[in-house]
C-alpha atoms as one frame of an Amber mdcrd trajectory, in Angstrom:
protein
  66.430 151.798 104.224  65.820 150.562 100.688  69.476 149.558 100.342  69.302
 147.744 103.691  66.199 145.823 102.567  68.081 144.697  99.460  71.336 143.841
 101.211  69.833 141.908 104.143  68.375 139.061 102.017  71.747 138.705 100.263
  73.532 138.447 103.602  71.031 135.818 104.741  71.584 133.841 101.546  75.343
 134.047 102.156  74.826 132.696 105.668  72.666 129.872 104.293  75.338 129.047
 101.708  78.084 128.820 104.342  75.984 126.652 106.670  74.986 124.292 103.835
  78.583 124.100 102.596  79.676 123.153 106.114  77.187 120.275 106.130  78.357
 119.050 102.736  82.123 119.422 103.129  82.596 118.563 106.815  80.035 115.788
 107.271  78.591 114.279 104.085  81.461 114.210 101.588  84.074 112.750 104.010
  81.664 109.931 104.931  80.629 109.284 101.291  76.963 110.139 101.868  74.658
 112.067  99.565  71.554 114.170 100.029  68.300 113.969  98.112  67.291 116.190
  95.211  69.552 117.797  92.628  72.299 118.244  95.222  72.194 114.485  95.780
  72.442 113.848  92.035  75.473 116.148  91.854  77.148 114.370  94.777  76.447
 110.930  93.308  77.801 111.872  89.873  80.856 113.431  91.530  81.627 110.209
  93.396  81.187 108.085  90.271  83.070 110.292  87.794  85.482 112.247  89.984
  84.249 115.584  88.624  84.505 118.275  91.356  81.255 118.745  93.247  81.342
 122.529  92.855  81.239 122.255  89.058  78.413 119.719  89.096  76.280 121.836
  91.424  76.283 124.550  88.770  75.923 122.293  85.706  73.156 120.039  87.045
  71.121 122.923  88.503  71.440 125.114  85.395  68.462 123.653  83.428  66.172
 124.029  86.433  67.240 127.632  86.996  66.451 128.409  83.352  63.036 126.798
  83.784  62.537 128.746  87.020  63.211 132.026  85.212  60.555 131.185  82.653
  57.848 129.760  84.902  58.388 131.293  88.369  59.989 134.699  87.989  63.123
 136.791  87.606  63.753 137.826  91.230  63.428 134.269  92.500  65.768 132.941
  89.811  68.405 135.623  90.351  68.527 134.919  94.090  68.668 131.174  93.417
  71.540 131.621  90.940  73.459 133.661  93.524  72.786 131.003  96.181  73.802
 128.022  94.033  76.902 129.755  92.654  77.835 130.700  96.205  77.389 127.120
  97.402  79.484 125.762  94.537  82.228 128.314  95.231  82.186 127.655  98.987
  82.456 123.887  98.473  85.310 124.323  95.983  87.346 127.015  97.768  86.777
 126.926 101.534  88.858 124.188 103.230  86.248 122.857 105.631  87.821 120.165
 107.837  86.226 116.747 108.210  84.216 116.930 111.420  83.726 113.265 112.270
  84.305 109.751 110.987  81.272 108.430 112.855  78.720 107.561 110.185  75.658
 108.227 112.310  76.928 111.633 113.441  77.953 112.453 109.883  74.507 111.631
 108.511  72.520 113.431 111.213  74.603 116.581 111.552  75.324 116.752 107.835
  71.572 116.725 107.224  71.013 119.269 109.984  73.502 121.842 108.661  72.470
 121.287 105.059  68.797 121.657 105.938  69.472 124.773 108.013  71.334 126.366
 105.119  68.600 125.517 102.630  65.945 126.841 105.040  67.760 130.160 105.472
  68.085 130.529 101.700  64.393 129.781 101.119  63.345 132.327 103.748  65.479
 134.859 101.872  63.703 134.196  98.562  65.997 131.691  96.842  66.833 127.987
  96.769  70.037 125.962  96.926  68.595 123.043  94.965  66.640 122.889  91.711
  64.389 120.055  92.884  61.702 122.399  94.187  61.656 124.259  90.859  61.177
 121.023  88.926  58.481 119.832  91.318  56.556 123.109  91.070  56.611 123.021
  87.281  55.606 119.354  87.004  52.835 119.680  89.602  51.248 122.485  87.590
  51.108 120.210  84.548  50.194 116.867  86.128  47.872 115.497  88.799  50.780
 114.847  91.159  51.493 117.125  94.115  54.845 118.796  94.783  55.491 116.387
  97.671  54.721 113.328  95.544  57.058 114.466  92.775  59.925 115.162  95.177
  59.377 111.780  96.843  59.422 109.978  93.477  62.635 111.753  92.441  64.323
 110.805  95.697  63.280 107.163  95.391  65.148 107.070  92.076  68.167 108.921
  93.517  68.548 106.694  96.581  67.992 103.545  94.515  70.857 104.658  92.279
  72.946 105.406  95.382  72.337 101.853  96.635  73.552 100.480  93.301  76.698
 102.610  93.003  77.671 103.300  96.630  76.232 100.284  98.429  73.165  99.701
 100.568  74.632 101.010 103.840  75.753 104.419 102.468  72.371 104.725 100.751
  70.563 104.103 104.039  72.692 106.680 105.837  72.018 109.071 102.957  68.275
 108.574 103.468  68.769 109.451 107.138  70.596 112.591 106.003  67.691 113.520
 103.756  65.089 112.984 106.502  67.119 115.119 108.935  67.574 117.868 106.350
  63.861 117.858 105.486  62.764 118.167 109.118  65.302 120.942 109.698  63.977
 122.859 106.684  60.439 122.511 108.067  61.511 123.993 111.402  63.422 126.789
 109.691  60.429 127.731 107.548  57.553 127.201 109.969  59.225 127.545 113.366
  59.446 125.168 116.274  55.933 126.115 117.359  53.885 124.515 114.603  50.333
 125.823 114.646  47.020 124.039 114.260  43.672 125.555 113.414  40.819 124.006
 115.419  37.107 124.118 114.619  34.835 123.175 117.517  31.137 122.291 117.336
  29.733 121.976 120.828  26.492 122.419 122.751  28.477 124.145 125.533  29.566
 126.993 123.304  29.760 129.802 125.880  31.501 127.751 128.577  34.061 126.444
 126.094  34.741 129.900 124.688  35.341 131.472 128.089  37.539 128.579 129.258
  39.788 128.794 126.190  40.119 132.557 126.631  40.909 132.365 130.353  42.837
 129.095 130.704  44.815 129.175 127.455  44.955 132.903 126.747  44.064 132.319
 123.119  41.940 134.417 120.827  38.854 132.626 119.577  36.292 133.423 116.902
  32.723 132.161 116.612  30.747 132.206 113.398  27.297 131.057 112.351  26.900
 127.931 110.254  24.064 125.769 108.985  24.123 122.095 109.938  23.748 119.946
 106.840  22.675 116.953 108.927  20.652 118.681 111.664  19.159 121.334 109.373
  19.556 124.012 112.045  21.607 127.186 112.524  24.394 126.967 115.062  27.689
 128.602 115.988  31.143 127.131 115.477  34.252 128.131 117.430  37.605 128.545
 115.737  41.032 129.153 117.286  44.706 128.730 116.436  46.953 126.896 118.883
  50.370 125.253 118.919  50.739 121.499 118.605  51.751 121.298 122.253  48.404
 122.773 123.290  46.254 120.167 121.502  45.787 118.024 124.584  44.911 120.985
 126.812  42.307 122.208 124.330  40.723 118.767 124.006  40.441 118.522 127.792
  38.657 121.878 127.958  36.235 121.026 125.160  35.371 117.533 126.429  35.024
 118.803 129.999  31.819 120.647 129.063  30.649 118.491 126.158  31.893 114.880
 125.830  30.124 114.666 122.458  31.741 117.783 120.989  33.058 117.576 117.425
  36.514 118.965 116.657  38.446 119.321 113.413  42.204 119.969 113.775  44.007
 121.298 110.709  47.723 122.084 110.260  48.498 125.775 109.740  51.635 126.532
 107.733  52.000 130.044 109.119  50.101 132.291 111.501  50.762 135.957 112.261
  49.083 138.612 114.377  46.147 138.046 116.690  46.484 136.361 120.078  49.048
 133.704 119.112  51.140 133.955 122.237  49.662 133.100 125.590  48.581 136.179
 127.503  46.262 137.049 130.377  42.796 138.076 129.204  40.894 139.220 132.316
  37.175 139.791 132.643  36.060 138.420 129.299  32.314 139.042 129.217  29.891
 136.554 127.708  28.589 137.464 124.293  25.829 136.426 121.999  27.292 138.228
 119.001  28.553 136.428 115.953  32.221 136.743 116.780  34.660 137.235 119.585
  37.598 139.205 118.271  40.979 137.466 118.077  42.910 140.417 116.731  43.546
 142.306 119.929
């Protein structure tokens, strides 16, 4: 079992490498597009200098892997080295055929396969690009967030691409990056993105029972103190998918048009009543909480 737990992540990283290499070699490189991040820098330098992309993927990522070993950890860095070396080798050795000459299809599907490969690698504990390592290190030493740093780096990369490759390839490359980013999000967080919802309502019991019966969701109530009203009251909290936002709002406003709701994105949710199920005969309660862990 221990051997299987160690081998499985490596196999997943291998799968991610092959999928990402397919996106690069069959869609992006033949159409002269680049991606964002360190991979994009490697592709841009390769097009300008003629140096093989496989070599540049290793050389350009090397400083960030060294920094990752120092600031993030050994296991993460080892898996990332395996992933990046694998990607460089796959790009250099495997003869992926050009899939399409259509620029739009090349940008979209190149971004999709590249993003899917990166997402698989991240879920397995490694990365295929040193950008995230750099962003994590800089964000810990500046006031900028990881997202802001990555965005700033990509602005520079795509501006350089516009200068060296032309405006049109740069615009298609931006489309590639957007597609890859959205694909990574789906790979990491799933197609059912979750939201956490806090509900303050005068129709607490009716709302609670309706959510339990009509949506099949677990819900928790907890006591709070109103800073404005100066009174004790209960607040409802539940986790739903994005697609259920409208249904929940209809239930809440049905009993209390003046209800106050706060909807927050949830990066990951596990356990509890996250999938819709039938919850019969839910009795009313005046206790502090209604369990959502059943």
